[in-house]
C-alpha positions in Angstrom: 9.4 -25.6 21.1 8.0 -26.5 24.5 4.2 -26.9 24.5 3.5 -24.4 21.7 1.9 -25.5 18.5 1.0 -23.2 15.6 -1.2 -24.3 12.7 -2.1 -22.5 9.5 -5.9 -22.8 9.0 -5.9 -21.5 5.4 -6.7 -24.7 3.6 -10.1 -26.1 2.5 -12.8 -23.8 3.7 -16.4 -24.0 2.6 -17.5 -20.5 1.3 -20.8 -19.2 0.2 -22.5 -15.9 -0.2 -25.8 -15.7 1.8 -28.5 -17.4 -0.3 -26.0 -19.1 -2.7 -24.5 -22.6 -2.8 -21.1 -23.3 -1.3 -17.7 -23.9 -2.8 -14.3 -24.8 -1.6 -11.7 -22.0 -1.2 -8.3 -21.5 0.4 -7.5 -18.4 2.4 -6.6 -15.6 1.9 -9.8 -15.1 0.0 -11.4 -11.9 -1.3 -15.1 -12.4 -1.5 -15.6 -9.1 -3.3 -13.7 -10.5 -6.3 -16.5 -13.1 -6.6 -19.1 -10.4 -7.0 -20.3 -9.1 -10.4 -19.4 -5.5 -11.1 -22.5 -3.4 -11.2 -22.8 0.2 -12.5 -25.7 0.8 -10.1 -24.2 -0.6 -6.9 -24.1 1.7 -3.9 -20.3 1.4 -3.7 -20.0 3.0 -7.2 -16.6 4.2 -8.3 -15.3 3.9 -4.7 -14.9 0.1 -5.0 -14.5 0.0 -8.8 -18.3 -0.9 -9.0 -17.8 -4.1 -7.0 -20.7 -4.6 -4.5 -20.4 -6.2 -1.1 -22.6 -8.8 0.6 -22.9 -11.2 3.5 -20.6 -14.3 3.5 -20.3 -17.5 5.4 -17.0 -19.4 5.8 -16.9 -22.8 7.4 -13.9 -25.0 8.4 -13.5 -28.3 10.3 -10.4 -29.0 12.3 -9.3 -31.7 14.7 -7.8 -31.6 18.1 -6.1 -34.3 20.2 -7.4 -35.1 23.6 -4.1 -33.9 25.0 -4.8 -30.4 23.6 -8.0 -29.9 25.6 -7.4 -27.8 28.7 -4.6 -25.8 27.0 -4.9 -22.2 25.8 -6.3 -22.5 22.3 -6.7 -19.3 20.2 -7.6 -18.5 16.6 -5.8 -15.5 15.1 -7.4 -13.7 12.2 -5.0 -11.4 10.4 -7.8 -9.5 8.6 -11.6 -9.9 8.0 -13.6 -7.3 6.1 -15.8 -6.5 8.0 -18.4 -6.8 10.9 -17.5 -10.4 11.7 -18.6 -12.9 14.2 -17.1 -16.4 14.9 -18.9 -19.5 15.9 -17.0 -22.6 17.3 -19.1 -25.6 18.0 -22.2 -23.4 18.3 -20.5 -21.1 20.7 -20.6 -17.5 19.3 -17.7 -15.0 19.7 -17.7 -11.4 18.6 -15.2 -10.6 15.9 -14.2 -7.1 14.8 -16.2 -4.3 13.2 -13.2 -2.7 11.7 -12.1 -4.7 8.7 -8.4 -3.6 8.7 -7.1 -4.9 12.0 -6.3 -8.4 13.2 -8.0 -10.0 16.1 -7.6 -13.1 18.3 -10.3 -15.2 19.8 -9.8 -17.6 22.8 -11.8 -20.7 22.0 -10.3 -22.8 24.8 -13.7 -23.5 26.4 -15.5 -24.1 23.2 -13.4 -26.8 21.6 -13.5 -30.6 22.1 -11.3 -33.6 21.3 -11.8 -34.8 17.7 -13.6 -32.7 15.1 -14.5 -29.1 15.7 -16.6 -26.8 13.5 -15.5 -23.2 12.9 -17.9 -20.7 11.2 -17.1 -17.1 10.3 -19.9 -14.8 9.4 -18.8 -11.7 7.5 -21.2 -8.8 6.8 -20.0 -6.3 4.2 -23.6 -5.6 2.9 -23.9 -2.1 4.5 -22.5 0.0 1.7 -20.9 2.4 0.9 -18.6 2.0 3.8 -15.1 2.8 2.3 -13.7 5.4 -0.1 -11.6 2.8 -2.0 -11.7 -0.9 -2.7 -11.8 -2.7 0.6 -12.4 -6.3 -0.5 -14.7 -8.6 1.5 -14.4 -11.7 3.6 -11.3 -13.4 5.2 -8.8 -11.7 2.9 -5.7 -12.5 5.1 -4.4 -15.7 6.7 -5.8 -17.5 9.8 -3.8 -19.3 12.4 -4.6 -21.7 15.2 -2.3 -21.4 18.3 -2.2 -24.1 21.0 -0.2 -23.2 24.1 0.2 -24.3 27.6 -1.8 -22.3 30.2 1.4 -20.7 31.2 2.5 -19.0 28.1 4.1 -15.9 26.7 1.4 -13.3 26.0 3.4 -10.3 24.8 7.0 -9.3 24.1 8.4 -5.8 23.6 11.9 -5.0 22.4 13.1 -1.4 22.6 16.4 0.2 21.7 17.6 2.3 24.5 20.9 3.5 23.0 23.1 2.6 20.0 26.6 3.6 21.4 26.8 1.3 23.3 23.9 -0.7 21.8 21.5 -1.4 24.6 18.1 -3.0 24.1 15.4 -3.6 26.7 13.4 -6.8 26.4 10.1 -7.0 28.3 7.9 -10.2 28.2 4.5 -10.8 29.8 3.3 -14.3 30.7 -0.1 -15.6 31.8 1.4 -17.0 35.0 4.5 -16.1 37.0 7.0 -18.1 34.8 10.7 -17.8 34.7 11.7 -16.3 31.3 15.0 -16.9 29.4 16.3 -14.8 26.5 18.7 -15.7 23.7 19.8 -13.2 21.1 21.1 -14.4 17.7 23.1 -12.7 15.0 22.0 -14.9 12.1 22.6 -18.4 13.4 25.1 -17.4 16.1 23.9 -16.9 19.6 25.6 -13.7 20.9 24.0 -13.2 24.3 21.7 -14.8 26.7 20.1 -14.1 30.1 16.8 -13.1 31.7 14.5 -10.4 30.6 15.7 -6.8 31.0 18.5 -4.8 29.4 21.1 -6.3 27.1 24.2 -4.7 25.7 24.8 -6.0 22.1 28.5 -6.5 21.2 29.6 -5.1 17.8 26.1 -3.9 16.9 24.7 -3.9 13.4 22.2 -1.0 13.3 18.9 -1.2 11.3 18.1 1.4 8.8 16.4 1.5 5.4 19.8 1.4 3.8 21.1 -1.4 6.0 18.2 -3.4 7.3 19.9 -5.9 9.6 17.7 -8.0 11.9 18.6 -9.9 15.0 16.6 -12.8 16.3 15.3 -12.9 19.9 14.2 -16.2 21.4 12.0 -15.9 24.5 11.6 -19.1 26.4 9.7 -20.5 29.4 9.6 -24.1 30.5 6.5 -24.6 28.4 6.6 -22.0 25.6 8.8 -19.9 23.4 8.5 -17.0 21.0 10.9 -16.1 18.2 11.0 -12.4 17.2 13.0 -10.5 14.7 14.1 -7.0 15.7 16.4 -4.2 14.7 18.6 -2.0 16.7 17.3 1.5 15.7 17.4 4.8 17.5 14.7 7.4 16.5 14.8 11.1 17.5 12.9 14.1 16.2 12.9 17.9 16.8 12.4 21.0 14.7 16.0 21.9 15.2 17.6 18.6 14.2 14.9 17.1 11.9 14.3 13.4 11.9 17.3 11.5 13.1 17.7 7.7 12.7 20.8 6.3 14.4 22.0 9.9 14.9 21.9 10.7 11.2 19.3 13.0 9.5 16.9 11.3 7.2 14.7 12.9 4.6 11.7 10.8 3.8 11.3 10.1 0.1 7.8 8.8 0.7 4.8 7.5 -1.2 1.3 6.6 -0.2 0.0 3.1 -0.8 -3.4 1.4 -0.3 -3.5 -2.2 1.0 -4.8 -4.0 -2.1 -2.6 -6.0 -4.5 -4.2 -5.2 -7.9 -5.0 -8.5 -9.7 -5.0 -10.3 -6.3 -7.7 -8.0 -5.0 -7.5 -7.4 -1.3 -5.7 -10.7 -0.6 -2.3 -10.3 1.2 0.6 -12.7 1.0 4.2 -12.5 2.2 5.4 -12.7 -1.5 3.1 -9.9 -2.6 4.3 -7.5 0.1 8.0 -8.3 -0.4 7.6 -7.7 -4.1 5.8 -4.5 -3.6 8.4 -3.1 -1.1 11.3 -4.3 -3.4 9.9 -2.4 -6.4 9.2 0.7 -4.3 12.8 0.7 -3.2 14.0 0.3 -6.8 11.8 3.3 -7.7 13.6 5.4 -5.1 11.3 5.5 -2.2 12.7 5.0 1.3 9.3 5.5 3.1 5.7 4.5 2.7 2.5 5.8 4.3 -0.2 3.1 4.8 -3.2 4.9 3.5 -5.6 4.9 5.2 -5.6 1.9 7.5 -3.2 -0.1 9.6 -0.6 -2.2 7.8 -0.7 -5.9 7.6 1.9 -8.1 9.4 3.1 -9.2 6.0 3.8 -5.7 4.9 5.6 -4.7 8.1 7.7 -7.9 7.9 8.7 -7.0 4.3 9.6 -3.4 5.3 11.8 -4.7 8.2 13.5 -7.3 6.0 14.1 -5.1 2.9 14.5 -1.7 4.6 11.6 0.7 4.3 10.4 3.4 6.7 6.7 3.2 7.5 4.0 5.7 8.6 1.3 3.5 9.9 -2.1 5.0 9.9 -5.2 4.2 11.9 -8.3 5.7 10.3 -9.7 7.6 7.3 -12.5 9.0 9.5 -13.4 9.7 13.1 -16.9 10.3 14.2 -18.1 12.3 11.1 -18.9 9.9 8.2 -17.4 10.2 4.8 -19.8 7.4 3.6 -23.2 6.5 5.0 -22.2 3.2 6.5 -18.5 3.8 7.3 -16.4 3.3 10.4 -17.6 6.6 11.9 -20.7 4.8 13.0 -18.6 2.7 15.3 -15.7 5.1 16.1 -16.8 6.1 19.6 -16.9 2.6 20.9 -14.2 0.9 18.8 -11.3 3.4 18.3 -9.5 2.6 21.5 -9.1 -1.1 20.9 -8.3 -0.6 17.2 -5.5 1.8 18.0 -4.3 -0.5 20.7 -4.1 -3.3 18.1 -2.3 -1.1 15.6 0.4 0.1 18.1 0.9 -3.4 19.6 1.5 -4.8 16.1 4.0 -2.1 15.3 6.2 -2.0 18.5 8.8 -4.6 17.5 9.0 -3.5 13.9 12.0 -1.1 13.4 10.5 0.0 10.0 7.7 1.8 11.8 8.9 5.3 12.6 5.6 7.2 12.9 1.9 6.7 13.8 -0.8 8.6 12.0 -4.1 8.8 13.9 -6.2 9.9 10.9 -6.5 11.1 7.4 -8.3 14.3 6.3 -10.5 14.2 9.4 -12.4 17.5 9.1 -13.3 17.1 12.7 -10.0 18.8 13.5 -11.6 22.1 12.3 -13.9 22.0 15.4 -13.3 22.3 19.1 -14.6 18.7 19.7 -12.4 17.4 17.0 -9.3 19.1 18.4 -10.1 17.4 21.8 -10.5 14.1 20.0 -7.2 14.6 18.3 -5.5 15.1 21.6 -7.3 12.2 23.2 -6.1 9.8 20.4 -2.6 11.2 20.3 -2.2 10.9 24.0 -3.4 7.3 24.0 -0.9 6.4 21.3 1.9 7.9 23.4 0.7 6.0 26.5 1.2 2.8 24.5 4.4 3.7 22.7 6.4 6.9 23.4 9.3 5.9 21.1 7.7 7.1 17.9 6.1 10.5 17.0 2.4 10.9 16.4 1.0 12.6 13.3 -2.2 12.9 11.3 -2.9 13.9 7.7 -4.6 17.3 8.0 -6.2 18.6 4.9 -6.0 22.4 5.6 -8.3 23.3 2.7 -10.9 20.8 3.7 -10.8 22.2 7.3 -11.2 25.7 5.9 -14.4 24.6 4.1 -15.5 22.6 7.1 -15.3 25.7 9.4 -17.5 27.5 6.9 -20.0 24.6 6.8 -19.1 23.2 3.4 -18.2 19.6 2.4 -19.1 18.0 5.8 -21.5 15.1 6.1 -24.7 16.3 7.6 -26.2 13.5 9.7 -29.9 14.0 10.4 -29.8 11.7 13.4 -31.8 9.0 11.8 -29.1 6.6 10.9 -30.1 3.0 10.5 -27.7 0.1 10.2 -29.5 -1.5 7.3 -28.9 -1.6 3.5 -29.9 1.6 1.6 -32.7 1.4 -0.9 -31.6 -0.1 -4.3 -31.3 2.2 -7.2 -32.1 1.7 -10.9 -29.9 4.5 -12.3 -26.3 5.5 -11.7 -25.8 7.1 -8.3 -24.8 10.7 -7.8 -24.1 11.0 -4.1 -23.5 14.4 -2.5 -19.7 14.6 -2.0 -18.4 15.2 1.5 -15.1 15.0 3.3 -12.2 13.7 1.3 -14.4 13.1 -1.7 -15.5 16.7 -1.6 -11.9 17.9 -1.6 -11.0 15.5 -4.4 -13.8 16.9 -6.5 -12.7 20.5 -5.8 -9.1 19.8 -6.8 -10.3 18.3 -10.1 -12.3 21.4 -10.9 -10.0 24.2 -9.7 -6.6 22.6 -9.5 -3.7 24.7 -8.1 -6.0 27.6 -7.2 -7.2 25.5 -4.4 -3.8 25.4 -2.7 -3.7 29.2 -2.3 -6.6 28.9 0.2 -4.4 26.8 2.5 -1.7 29.5 2.7 -3.5 32.3 4.5 -4.8 33.1 7.9 -7.9 30.9 7.4 -5.6 27.9 6.8 -3.6 28.7 9.9 -6.7 28.8 12.1 -8.0 25.6 10.5 -4.8 23.6 11.3 -3.3 24.9 14.5 -5.7 23.2 16.8 -4.6 19.7 15.7 -1.0 20.8 15.4 -0.8 21.4 19.1 -1.6 17.8 19.8 0.7 16.2 17.2 4.4 15.6 17.4 4.6 16.2 13.7 1.9 18.0 11.7 1.0 16.1 8.6 -0.1 18.4 5.8 -2.2 17.1 2.9 -1.8 19.3 -0.3 -0.7 22.3 1.8 2.9 22.8 1.0 2.0 26.5 0.5 2.1 26.7 4.3 5.7 25.4 4.7 7.6 28.8 4.5 5.0 30.5 6.7 4.8 27.9 9.4 8.5 27.3 10.0 8.8 31.0 10.8 5.6 31.5 12.9 5.9 28.1 14.7 9.6 27.4 15.1 9.0 24.4 17.3 6.5 22.8 14.9 7.6 19.8 12.8 5.9 19.1 9.5 5.7 16.2 7.0 4.0 16.4 3.6 1.6 13.5 4.4 0.0 13.7 1.0 1.2 15.6 -2.0 1.1 15.8 -5.8 4.1 14.6 -7.6 4.2 17.6 -10.0 4.8 19.8 -7.0 7.8 17.8 -5.7 10.4 20.4 -6.9 8.8 23.1 -4.7 8.2 20.7 -1.8 11.6 19.0 -1.9 13.5 22.3 -2.0 11.8 23.1 1.4 12.4 19.7 2.8 16.2 20.1 2.1 16.1 23.7 3.4 14.2 23.4 6.7 15.1 20.9 9.3 11.5 21.0 10.6 10.1 19.6 7.4 11.1 16.0 7.3 9.8 14.6 4.0 7.2 14.2 1.3 4.7 11.4 0.7 3.3 11.5 -2.8 -0.2 10.4 -3.9 0.2 7.7 -4.9 3.3 5.6 -5.1 1.5 2.4 -6.2 -1.8 2.3 -8.1 -4.8 0.7 -6.5 -8.4 -0.5 -6.9 -11.3 1.8 -6.4 -11.5 5.6 -6.3 -11.8 4.6 -9.9 -10.2 6.8 -12.6 -9.7 9.7 -10.1 -6.0 9.9 -11.1 -6.1 8.5 -14.6 -5.5 10.2 -17.9 -8.6 8.5 -19.5 -8.8 8.0 -23.2 -12.4 7.5 -24.2 -11.5 4.9 -26.8 -11.3 2.6 -23.8 -14.8 1.4 -22.9 -16.0 -0.1 -19.7 -16.5 0.8 -16.1 -13.8 2.6 -14.2 -11.8 0.1 -12.1 -8.4 1.5 -11.0 -7.6 4.9 -9.5 -4.9 5.4 -12.1 -2.9 7.6 -9.7 0.1 5.5 -9.1 3.7 6.3 -10.1 4.0 2.5 -10.2 1.1 0.7 -11.9 -0.7 -2.4 -10.5 1.5 -4.7 -12.5 4.6 -3.3 -10.8 5.9 -1.3 -13.7 7.7 1.9 -12.6 6.3 4.8 -14.5 7.4 8.2 -15.7 6.4 10.1 -12.6 8.5 7.8 -10.4 11.5 8.6 -12.6 10.7 12.3 -12.2 10.8 11.9 -8.5 14.2 10.2 -8.8 15.6 13.1 -10.7 14.2 15.7 -8.1 15.5 13.6 -5.2 19.0 13.5 -6.8 19.0 9.7 -7.2 19.1 9.7 -11.0 21.9 11.5 -12.9 21.0 10.4 -16.4 18.0 12.2 -18.1 14.8 10.3 -18.4 13.0 10.1 -21.8 9.2 9.6 -22.0 6.9 9.6 -25.0 3.2 10.4 -24.9 1.4 7.3 -26.4 1.4 7.5 -30.1 -1.6 5.1 -30.4 -3.6 7.9 -28.8 -2.0 10.9 -30.5 -5.3 12.1 -32.0 -7.3 11.8 -28.7 -7.6 14.3 -26.0 -7.8 12.5 -22.6 -9.7 13.5 -19.5 -6.8 14.6 -17.3 -6.4 14.3 -13.5 -5.1 16.8 -11.1 -3.0 14.0 -9.5 -1.1 13.2 -12.7 1.0 15.5 -14.9 1.9 13.0 -17.6 1.0 9.6 -19.1 4.3 9.2 -21.1 6.0 5.9 -21.6 9.8 5.2 -21.7 9.7 3.5 -25.1 10.7 4.6 -28.6 9.2 1.4 -30.1 6.2 2.5 -32.2 6.4 0.7 -35.5 3.5 1.6 -37.7 3.3 5.1 -36.4 6.0 6.6 -38.6 5.4 10.3 -39.3 3.0 10.7 -36.3 3.9 13.7 -34.1 5.5 12.6 -30.9 5.5 14.7 -27.7 8.8 13.9 -25.8 9.2 14.6 -22.1 12.7 14.7 -20.6 13.4 14.9 -16.9 16.8 16.1 -15.8 18.6 18.0 -13.0 20.8 19.7 -15.5 20.8 23.3 -16.9 20.0 22.3 -20.4 18.9 19.2 -22.4 19.7 18.4 -26.0 17.6 15.9 -27.9 18.6 14.2 -31.1 17.1 11.5 -33.3 19.4 9.2 -35.3 22.2 11.7 -34.8 20.2 14.7 -36.0 19.6 17.4 -33.4 16.0 18.2 -32.7 16.7 21.0 -30.3 18.3 22.2 -27.1 16.2 23.7 -24.3 16.7 25.1 -20.8 15.4 22.8 -18.1 12.6 24.3 -16.0 11.6 22.5 -12.8 13.5 19.4 -13.9 11.3 19.0 -17.0 11.5 19.9 -20.7 9.2 19.1 -23.7 10.0 18.5 -27.3 8.0 17.6 -30.4 9.2 15.5 -33.3 7.8 13.1 -35.9 8.3 9.4 -35.0 10.8 7.4 -37.0 12.6 4.2 -36.1 16.0 4.6 -34.6 17.8 6.0 -31.6 16.3 8.9 -29.6 19.1 10.4 -27.4 18.9 13.0 -24.6 22.1 14.7 -23.4 22.1 16.5 -20.1 24.2 19.7 -20.4 25.7 22.0 -17.8 25.5 25.8 -17.8 28.3 25.9 -20.5 26.4 23.3 -22.5 29.0 20.7 -21.8 27.6 17.1 -21.8 27.2 15.7 -18.3 25.3 12.4 -19.0 23.4 10.7 -21.8 20.4 8.4 -22.1 18.8 6.8 -25.2 15.8 4.9 -26.3 16.0 2.4 -29.2 13.2 1.3 -31.5 14.4 -2.2 -32.0 13.3 -4.8 -34.6 9.9 -5.2 -36.4 9.4 -8.8 -35.3 7.2 -9.1 -32.2 7.6 -11.8 -29.5 6.0 -12.6 -26.2 8.5 -11.9 -23.4 7.5 -14.0 -20.4 9.4 -13.4 -17.1 8.6 -15.3 -13.9 10.1 -13.8 -10.7 11.0 -17.3 -9.5 11.1 -20.8 -10.9 10.0 -22.7 -7.9 7.6 -22.2 -5.0 6.7 -24.2 -1.9 3.4 -26.1 -1.6 2.3 -24.1 1.4 -0.8 -22.5 -0.2 0.5 -19.0 0.0 3.7 -18.8 -2.1 3.3 -16.8 -5.3 5.0 -16.5 -8.6 4.6 -13.2 -10.5 4.9 -13.6 -14.3 5.4 -10.4 -16.3 4.1 -10.9 -19.9 5.1 -8.3 -22.5 5.0 -7.8 -26.2 8.5 -6.9 -27.2 11.1 -7.2 -30.0 13.9 -9.7 -29.7 16.0 -7.2 -27.8 13.4 -7.0 -25.1 12.2 -3.5 -26.0 8.5 -3.3 -25.1 5.9 -2.4 -27.8 3.4 -0.3 -25.9 1.0 0.1 -28.7 0.1 -3.7 -28.8 -3.1 -4.2 -26.8 -4.2 -7.7 -27.7 -5.8 -10.7 -26.0 -3.4 -12.9 -24.1 -4.5 -16.4 -23.0 -3.1 -18.8 -20.5 -3.2 -22.5 -20.2 -2.2 -23.9 -16.8 -1.8 -27.5 -15.8 -0.3 -28.7 -12.5 -0.7 -28.1 -8.8 -0.4 -24.3 -8.9 -3.5 -22.2 -9.6 -4.0 -18.8 -11.2 -4.5 -16.2 -8.4 -5.0 -13.3 -10.7 -4.4 -12.1 -14.3 -4.7 -8.6 -15.6 -3.3 -5.3 -16.9 -3.0 -1.7 -15.6 -5.8 -0.3 -17.6 -7.9 1.9 -15.3 -11.2 1.7 -17.3 -12.3 -1.7 -18.4 -15.0 -4.4 -18.0 -12.3 -7.1 -17.7 -11.7 -8.6 -14.3 -8.8 -10.6 -12.9 -10.1 -14.1 -12.4 -10.1 -15.3 -16.0 -7.3 -17.1 -17.9 -7.4 -14.4 -20.6 -6.9 -10.7 -20.5 -6.1 -7.9 -23.0 -2.6 -6.3 -22.6 -2.4 -2.6 -21.9 0.6 -0.7 -23.1 2.0 -4.0 -24.3 1.9 -5.6 -20.8 0.0 -7.9 -18.5 0.8 -9.7 -15.3 -0.2 -13.2 -14.2 0.2 -14.5 -10.6 0.3 -18.2 -9.8 -0.4 -19.4 -6.3 0.9 -22.6 -4.8 -1.6 -25.2 -3.6 -0.8 -27.9 -1.1 0.4 -30.5 -3.6 3.9 -30.8 -5.2 4.8 -31.2 -8.8 5.4 -29.3 -12.0 3.1 -26.6 -13.2 3.2 -25.9 -16.9 2.0 -22.5 -18.2 1.5 -21.8 -21.9 1.1 -18.1 -22.8 -0.6 -17.5 -26.2 -1.7 -14.5 -28.3 -2.7 -14.2 -31.9 0.1 -13.6 -34.4 3.0 -14.4 -32.1 4.7 -17.7 -31.1 3.4 -19.1 -27.8 5.7 -19.4 -24.8 5.8 -22.3 -22.3 7.4 -22.2 -18.9 7.6 -24.6 -16.0 7.3 -23.7 -12.3 8.2 -26.3 -9.7 6.0 -26.6 -6.7 8.0 -28.3 -4.0 
């Protein structure tokens, strides 16, 4: 590999919170997970009541004498937030924004032998984020040693697909001769100098067929290996979104960056698992809400096939929280957008850039000018992808009238707010204001987006965007496609219940290219905003509860509803409202329309009235229990409801056509009375690299594997060997339990444990125990 050397610096850091003693940690490391949840902390529900703080990380590393004089850089994939870096007492400025990577050239600060690296992280100014951000060095760190003449940047662009022509551009520090080799798997298919290459017998990249080529860029002293896809992207209101000359409708979902029981930590395995489950659930696109995607996520989307809307910011210059990024926006936005776009260029999965989410600035003249400035800058960096933004029309209507906008008195001070001794009730502004209004008024709010006020509130931004992203404003679709025939629209954020209305218009109008539901995957923070909360659960709100897929990776009823509407599922789906809460009335969320579970395994609840939901794209549905018909109903908006008393047996739904002829059948089975622990690791071996993960699903089931969702009991783990517990928990949104213990209560019969490889090999033995059931032991090899 010429003179290039790449080292992972994740191992053996000294970590401490300011004022505390130090301990050894391996990166990625989420310092917020080490904090005690506090009902009075300034972050409040936004972070799930986790406070922030100031943290110091220290690492020692050695360099050979031969390395000195070369280009030596440290690459931080993500540090939250306000960081600075000190190498041998030489201070470097890190990054204020906590969601973008950054690189520091330490060539002149290092010496032969031992070197000291200190990273200071300040996440004490809170609140600064509307969701759980994490703290500290929550992504990986790498040390790169290269010759002074090295490759700085490579860009690979598809010029055409028939014939398949790609343009490869490389930038070096000095005037070096550059050679290019392109591989199809292990076979080299073409070589030459930088420029244009015609690829023989091309295999095109798409979400359905995510084929990746390997490009090897070489100089005499350096080389870079880059995976790329041959993918052509076009868009217009007349043709819609075309990928490789074929129209694509985006079946999208919004996701936050956290990984549930892993906190904010990001690993290749966590991102691949997430994307794999999202694809299984029927999504072909994700929106990274509301910050740039990690390298690991983009790599997973390239590899597995998932379209990405990458998003820069949740705010511009008007704060949504007292200490948020708006305080730095004017000086920082340009370099942060540059970083986002540069990171995306060679990823075929990225098909769209979003420059902001629910930025009420777009309701003002200055904000419209800012929108154009940002959009033009993105296009100057990359003109091959369209630019959008998530415009909340209703929020803009209120902003134009002077409501729901943060009023800054001009006396902002970058210091911690005064502590409080009672629960905080902050005045809601921006997105939080909109969320509060939706909860109170529900669908009535969307009518405001439809009229002339909504038109005025959104048209300024629309002029600067290639595709107008509309948040909760599908009521504008039919109006806008007529009045603005050149305008393209994407449902950047929508409610799943409204998918039948939205998707009908996506299919009807070329200009409307897809729908991104809130939320595809549940997340930490914005606690209980989307949950159906049963008050028999005690504790502090922790999770949003909005996800069609919960934090353990279980695909939920709303995801199956989407599959039915999208036409991906022909069999009816059967869901049961939880019988263990049959006599409770939950606090319901505007973001959810159900909390039903696809299980008919409720032993002990015989005779309890069950509410049964069935999702189907048929004209009628017939429901029967143990061969006895319960009823036949016409399907309205893909959904029907039945009531019946629970008894063990087979619950069967038949999808019927207009003549009541059976089209398809689906059943749920009660199973046996005996309960066992079903323990399913997603792999049996991991590598001793410090970042490999093993996800272990733990469920209470019968012998046939049918889950028993009413069992919510303590599960304990005993772990011996080189792997460690990275996180253990359930999908319960309101709880005082955290994820760093070797015990946790199940929720809906389920928990998930995640093992993380260390740097030593050997066998790891995990024993899973719970009262009243036989324990289960499994073995994971760390090699």
